[in-house]
Kinemage of the C-alpha trace (Angstrom):
@kinemage 1
@onewidth
@group {chain A} dominant
@subgroup {mainchain}
@vectorlist {calphas} color= white
{ca unk a 1} P 146.847 108.370 41.729
{ca unk a 2} L 149.680 107.395 39.364
{ca unk a 3} L 151.483 109.722 37.012
{ca unk a 4} L 152.595 108.260 33.684
{ca unk a 5} L 154.457 110.037 30.894
{ca unk a 6} L 157.085 109.422 28.233
{ca unk a 7} L 159.642 110.847 30.653
{ca unk a 8} L 159.002 107.808 32.874
{ca unk a 9} L 160.685 105.410 30.438
{ca unk a 10} L 164.098 103.830 31.023
{ca unk a 11} L 166.153 101.126 29.348
{ca unk a 12} L 169.067 98.908 30.413
{ca unk a 13} L 171.431 96.542 28.620
{ca unk a 14} L 173.105 93.658 30.449
{ca unk a 15} L 175.944 92.020 28.489
{ca unk a 16} L 176.473 88.801 30.419
{ca unk a 17} L 178.588 85.707 29.901
{ca unk a 18} L 175.662 83.573 28.720
{ca unk a 19} L 173.298 86.090 27.123
{ca unk a 20} L 172.663 89.755 26.369
{ca unk a 21} L 169.478 91.386 27.637
{ca unk a 22} L 167.671 94.610 26.819
{ca unk a 23} L 165.050 95.770 29.324
{ca unk a 24} L 162.457 98.461 28.683
{ca unk a 25} L 160.785 99.711 31.859
{ca unk a 26} L 158.228 102.406 32.657
{ca unk a 27} L 157.995 103.983 36.098
{ca unk a 28} L 154.584 104.832 37.511
{ca unk a 29} L 154.942 107.560 40.113
{ca unk a 30} L 152.338 107.314 42.855
{ca unk a 31} L 151.586 110.073 45.351
{ca unk a 32} L 152.949 109.316 48.848
{ca unk a 33} L 153.934 105.798 47.755
{ca unk a 34} L 156.938 104.037 46.319
{ca unk a 35} L 157.109 104.235 42.501
{ca unk a 36} L 156.049 101.141 40.567
{ca unk a 37} L 158.490 99.763 37.995
{ca unk a 38} L 156.597 98.125 35.125
{ca unk a 39} L 158.634 95.943 32.772
{ca unk a 40} L 157.326 96.637 29.286
{ca unk a 41} L 159.671 94.366 27.343
{ca unk a 42} L 162.681 92.124 27.933
{ca unk a 43} L 164.669 90.968 24.904
{ca unk a 44} L 167.277 88.233 25.298
{ca unk a 45} L 169.980 87.255 22.799
{ca unk a 46} L 171.780 83.947 23.633
{ca unk a 47} L 175.299 85.021 22.677
{ca unk a 48} L 177.735 83.118 24.891
{ca unk a 49} L 180.760 85.346 25.270
{ca unk a 50} L 181.917 83.102 28.099
{ca unk a 51} L 182.520 80.208 25.684
{ca unk a 52} L 185.490 82.114 24.283
{ca unk a 53} L 186.746 83.929 27.335
{ca unk a 54} L 186.847 81.179 29.941
{ca unk a 55} L 188.734 78.838 27.598
{ca unk a 56} L 190.909 81.185 25.535
{ca unk a 57} L 191.068 84.394 27.555
{ca unk a 58} L 189.679 86.571 24.767
{ca unk a 59} L 186.534 87.147 22.718
{ca unk a 60} L 186.785 85.812 19.155
{ca unk a 61} L 186.263 87.931 16.051
{ca unk a 62} L 183.029 86.073 15.243
{ca unk a 63} L 181.574 86.637 18.719
{ca unk a 64} L 182.671 90.273 18.589
{ca unk a 65} L 180.879 90.695 15.249
{ca unk a 66} L 177.702 89.129 16.673
{ca unk a 67} L 177.900 91.338 19.767
{ca unk a 68} L 178.192 94.507 17.677
{ca unk a 69} L 175.299 93.480 15.416
{ca unk a 70} L 173.147 92.696 18.454
{ca unk a 71} L 173.905 96.022 20.116
{ca unk a 72} L 173.255 97.896 16.870
{ca unk a 73} L 169.808 96.324 16.851
{ca unk a 74} L 169.332 97.228 20.501
{ca unk a 75} L 170.322 100.833 19.764
{ca unk a 76} L 167.585 101.152 17.132
{ca unk a 77} L 165.025 99.688 19.532
{ca unk a 78} L 166.133 102.141 22.227
{ca unk a 79} L 165.778 105.033 19.782
{ca unk a 80} L 162.250 103.876 18.951
{ca unk a 81} L 161.341 103.486 22.656
{ca unk a 82} L 162.768 106.944 23.483
{ca unk a 83} L 163.653 106.477 27.155
{ca unk a 84} L 164.732 109.402 29.274
{ca unk a 85} L 167.975 107.517 29.965
{ca unk a 86} L 169.616 104.146 29.432
{ca unk a 87} L 172.816 102.391 30.493
{ca unk a 88} L 174.720 99.395 29.111
{ca unk a 89} L 176.871 97.248 31.403
{ca unk a 90} L 179.079 94.210 30.726
{ca unk a 91} L 180.001 91.693 33.407
{ca unk a 92} L 182.241 88.678 33.944
{ca unk a 93} L 183.166 87.633 30.381
{ca unk a 94} L 183.974 91.146 29.183
{ca unk a 95} L 185.912 92.098 32.292
{ca unk a 96} L 188.061 88.956 32.075
{ca unk a 97} L 188.673 89.069 28.321
{ca unk a 98} L 192.107 90.444 27.485
{ca unk a 99} L 190.494 92.287 24.550
{ca unk a 100} L 187.436 93.395 26.535
{ca unk a 101} L 188.275 97.116 26.545
{ca unk a 102} L 189.137 97.027 22.828
{ca unk a 103} L 185.764 95.469 22.066
{ca unk a 104} L 184.013 98.089 24.213
{ca unk a 105} L 185.721 100.736 22.037
{ca unk a 106} L 184.524 98.944 18.875
{ca unk a 107} L 180.979 98.800 20.268
{ca unk a 108} L 181.102 102.529 20.957
{ca unk a 109} L 182.380 103.328 17.456
{ca unk a 110} L 180.235 100.848 15.496
{ca unk a 111} L 177.006 100.523 17.479
{ca unk a 112} L 176.923 103.938 19.131
{ca unk a 113} L 176.540 102.461 22.616
{ca unk a 114} L 178.788 103.318 25.556
{ca unk a 115} L 179.348 99.851 27.030
{ca unk a 116} L 180.704 99.966 30.601
{ca unk a 117} L 182.682 96.991 31.873
{ca unk a 118} L 181.802 96.832 35.561
{ca unk a 119} L 183.511 95.004 38.426
{ca unk a 120} L 181.965 92.180 40.430
{ca unk a 121} L 181.363 94.596 43.313
{ca unk a 122} L 179.635 97.075 40.982
{ca unk a 123} L 177.523 94.253 39.569
{ca unk a 124} L 176.438 93.178 43.039
{ca unk a 125} L 175.675 96.779 44.027
{ca unk a 126} L 173.488 97.291 40.956
{ca unk a 127} L 171.530 94.110 41.707
{ca unk a 128} L 171.093 95.252 45.307
{ca unk a 129} L 169.612 98.528 44.054
{ca unk a 130} L 166.414 96.503 43.677
{ca unk a 131} L 166.202 96.653 47.514
{ca unk a 132} L 164.266 93.409 47.556
{ca unk a 133} L 165.390 92.270 50.990
{ca unk a 134} L 163.515 95.110 52.678
{ca unk a 135} L 160.304 94.106 50.914
{ca unk a 136} L 160.590 90.314 51.100
{ca unk a 137} L 162.032 89.688 54.550
{ca unk a 138} L 162.331 92.986 56.456
{ca unk a 139} L 162.897 91.290 59.816
{ca unk a 140} L 165.329 88.580 58.683
{ca unk a 141} L 168.916 88.405 57.546
{ca unk a 142} L 169.073 87.876 53.771
{ca unk a 143} L 171.681 86.326 51.523
{ca unk a 144} L 171.463 87.500 47.923
{ca unk a 145} L 172.645 84.838 45.464
{ca unk a 146} L 173.140 85.985 41.868
{ca unk a 147} L 174.407 83.279 39.521
{ca unk a 148} L 175.658 84.155 36.052
{ca unk a 149} L 177.608 82.408 33.358
{ca unk a 150} L 180.972 83.478 34.700
{ca unk a 151} L 180.529 84.418 38.340
{ca unk a 152} L 178.383 84.217 41.449
{ca unk a 153} L 177.794 87.349 43.508
{ca unk a 154} L 176.892 86.873 47.165
{ca unk a 155} L 175.765 89.624 49.518
{ca unk a 156} L 174.670 89.137 53.112
{ca unk a 157} L 172.388 91.659 54.792
{ca unk a 158} L 172.020 91.284 58.542
{ca unk a 159} L 169.067 92.780 60.377
{ca unk a 160} L 171.136 95.482 62.058
{ca unk a 161} L 174.514 95.391 60.313
{ca unk a 162} L 176.142 96.569 57.094
{ca unk a 163} L 176.187 94.295 54.009
{ca unk a 164} L 179.077 91.958 53.206
{ca unk a 165} L 179.661 91.145 49.539
{ca unk a 166} L 181.920 88.871 47.529
{ca unk a 167} L 182.163 87.866 43.880
{ca unk a 168} L 183.398 84.354 43.067
{ca unk a 169} L 184.554 83.051 39.641
{ca unk a 170} L 182.003 80.241 39.753
{ca unk a 171} L 179.422 80.398 36.980
{ca unk a 172} L 177.352 78.091 34.835
{ca unk a 173} L 179.570 78.217 31.738
{ca unk a 174} L 182.726 77.697 33.804
{ca unk a 175} L 181.118 74.638 35.394
{ca unk a 176} L 180.039 73.234 32.031
{ca unk a 177} L 183.640 73.473 30.865
{ca unk a 178} L 185.099 72.103 34.137
{ca unk a 179} L 186.951 75.335 34.843
{ca unk a 180} L 186.158 75.666 38.564
{ca unk a 181} L 188.743 74.220 40.956
{ca unk a 182} L 188.025 72.584 44.292
{ca unk a 183} L 189.950 75.414 45.952
{ca unk a 184} L 187.547 77.964 44.448
{ca unk a 185} L 184.540 75.972 45.670
{ca unk a 186} L 186.109 75.787 49.134
{ca unk a 187} L 186.738 79.533 49.152
{ca unk a 188} L 183.061 80.236 48.498
{ca unk a 189} L 181.953 77.601 51.012
{ca unk a 190} L 184.169 79.098 53.732
{ca unk a 191} L 182.851 82.601 53.001
{ca unk a 192} L 179.228 81.464 53.260
{ca unk a 193} L 179.775 79.500 56.475
{ca unk a 194} L 181.653 82.389 58.104
{ca unk a 195} L 179.077 85.041 57.212
{ca unk a 196} L 175.997 82.884 57.842
{ca unk a 197} L 177.230 81.925 61.306
{ca unk a 198} L 174.895 83.045 64.092
{ca unk a 199} L 172.292 84.347 61.603
{ca unk a 200} L 169.014 82.838 62.764
{ca unk a 201} L 166.218 82.390 60.208
{ca unk a 202} L 168.504 83.361 57.328
{ca unk a 203} L 166.639 83.462 53.996
{ca unk a 204} L 168.001 83.571 50.457
{ca unk a 205} L 166.993 85.836 47.586
{ca unk a 206} L 167.816 84.371 44.187
{ca unk a 207} L 168.665 86.337 41.062
{ca unk a 208} L 169.465 85.139 37.546
{ca unk a 209} L 167.711 83.588 34.581
{ca unk a 210} L 168.147 80.025 35.804
{ca unk a 211} L 166.602 80.485 39.241
{ca unk a 212} L 163.768 82.416 37.570
{ca unk a 213} L 163.115 79.416 35.313
{ca unk a 214} L 163.378 76.931 38.196
{ca unk a 215} L 160.881 78.987 40.166
{ca unk a 216} L 158.393 79.146 37.287
{ca unk a 217} L 158.745 75.367 36.830
{ca unk a 218} L 157.887 74.852 40.497
{ca unk a 219} L 154.423 76.384 40.081
{ca unk a 220} L 154.780 78.375 43.300
{ca unk a 221} L 152.804 81.640 43.702
{ca unk a 222} L 154.947 84.731 43.038
{ca unk a 223} L 155.035 85.817 46.687
{ca unk a 224} L 156.005 82.404 48.067
{ca unk a 225} L 159.540 81.016 48.406
{ca unk a 226} L 161.021 77.767 47.154
{ca unk a 227} L 162.227 75.464 49.879
{ca unk a 228} L 165.651 73.858 49.672
{ca unk a 229} L 163.957 70.474 49.396
{ca unk a 230} L 161.799 71.640 46.470
{ca unk a 231} L 164.845 73.077 44.709
{ca unk a 232} L 166.767 69.823 45.211
{ca unk a 233} L 163.840 67.814 43.806
{ca unk a 234} L 163.702 70.052 40.717
{ca unk a 235} L 167.451 69.673 40.248
{ca unk a 236} L 167.261 65.882 40.430
{ca unk a 237} L 164.332 65.735 38.012
{ca unk a 238} L 166.148 67.867 35.407
{ca unk a 239} L 169.459 66.032 35.810
{ca unk a 240} L 167.826 62.722 34.882
{ca unk a 241} L 166.752 64.078 31.486
{ca unk a 242} L 168.954 64.338 28.424
{ca unk a 243} L 169.579 67.718 26.827
{ca unk a 244} L 167.028 66.909 24.122
{ca unk a 245} L 164.429 65.832 26.674
{ca unk a 246} L 164.877 69.061 28.610
{ca unk a 247} L 164.226 71.057 25.441
{ca unk a 248} L 161.215 69.019 24.277
{ca unk a 249} L 159.599 67.858 27.526
{ca unk a 250} L 160.362 70.870 29.735
{ca unk a 251} L 160.181 73.440 26.924
{ca unk a 252} L 163.588 74.895 27.806
{ca unk a 253} L 165.585 76.955 25.339
{ca unk a 254} L 168.721 75.116 24.162
{ca unk a 255} L 170.973 77.692 25.815
{ca unk a 256} L 169.042 77.261 29.083
{ca unk a 257} L 168.771 73.467 29.003
{ca unk a 258} L 172.480 72.897 29.602
{ca unk a 259} L 173.265 75.635 32.143
{ca unk a 260} L 170.238 75.138 34.407
{ca unk a 261} L 171.787 72.079 36.074
{ca unk a 262} L 175.110 73.719 37.074
{ca unk a 263} L 173.157 76.802 38.171
{ca unk a 264} L 170.967 74.697 40.460
{ca unk a 265} L 174.108 73.148 41.930
{ca unk a 266} L 175.365 76.595 42.950
{ca unk a 267} L 172.078 77.663 44.563
{ca unk a 268} L 171.653 74.357 46.400
{ca unk a 269} L 175.275 74.375 47.599
{ca unk a 270} L 175.092 77.921 48.966
{ca unk a 271} L 171.805 77.215 50.742
{ca unk a 272} L 173.215 74.053 52.334
{ca unk a 273} L 176.384 75.805 53.511
{ca unk a 274} L 174.365 78.671 54.983
{ca unk a 275} L 171.740 76.379 56.566
{ca unk a 276} L 169.102 78.249 54.546
{ca unk a 277} L 165.711 76.571 54.245
{ca unk a 278} L 164.005 78.787 51.663
{ca unk a 279} L 164.793 81.078 48.737
{ca unk a 280} L 162.630 83.910 47.385
{ca unk a 281} L 162.791 84.581 43.638
{ca unk a 282} L 161.535 88.090 42.820
{ca unk a 283} L 162.603 87.898 39.132
{ca unk a 284} L 164.784 90.999 39.239
{ca unk a 285} L 168.418 91.237 38.255
{ca unk a 286} L 171.149 93.534 36.970
{ca unk a 287} L 169.043 95.266 34.304
{ca unk a 288} L 166.287 96.025 36.847
{ca unk a 289} L 168.862 97.453 39.247
{ca unk a 290} L 170.271 99.671 36.489
{ca unk a 291} L 166.803 101.075 35.789
{ca unk a 292} L 166.205 101.850 39.453
{ca unk a 293} L 169.553 103.633 39.678
{ca unk a 294} L 168.771 105.676 36.550
{ca unk a 295} L 165.419 106.683 38.035
{ca unk a 296} L 167.007 107.854 41.297
{ca unk a 297} L 169.608 109.821 39.362
{ca unk a 298} L 166.809 111.521 37.414
{ca unk a 299} L 165.120 112.552 40.672
{ca unk a 300} L 168.383 113.975 42.037
{ca unk a 301} L 168.900 116.046 38.908
{ca unk a 302} L 165.398 117.531 38.840
């Protein structure tokens, strides 16, 4: 039997380098079973903070104004939803912007939202709060790959060891603007090869809007993985199309149509380096991890 009430509602805001997301989620508490997290709504605003930050080192006044207006709108939606708790986190673009903390103060004063700028390690930890590896491949080593606009977070879970995590400044917007050096690519390659060594049957778990879209385009059932070969075929098919063709023929949003190719390059590269044959895509990311953390904190405080 499941227990549902207004006190089971949570919300999370993810201010990323490519887009801003607001997740509304209800938790169904089941006797003697794990709670079920039901996504009730996910709102996405394609505001590319990374366009400013990765080129100029700061967020422009116009982008700041758009961010504040977006978060004001989100605040009103949160008030209407009436969750028991919510949290707002900003990632790569905000943490690298020289005016990031000033903008967080403006958001707090103007939009009434306490926006936390979290580190790459904190971002990875929040994503890992989804605990997907235990459900998807409980008897295998798992490499989490989370690709954003400004960074890629990698975390390896061995069957019997502690996790190893690393955040790399390799993201889709950086790649579009040719801002990733060969040395940075080599650093990530060396990390993957070192940590994947001697891990038999290593599987990947993909997180991020682009891998979610690639998975849906593949037509695979939700509980099945994508193979490396299938992912490479999808990448090649999309690369051959112009930006306009991707929007019209593949029905991609304009702000997805350009970044999906560099994103696929990152996933394919990591899987090749780690000798990984398949990737599971559970469609859960930072916002989902925030909700799960808020729920556990509620239980601790009861």
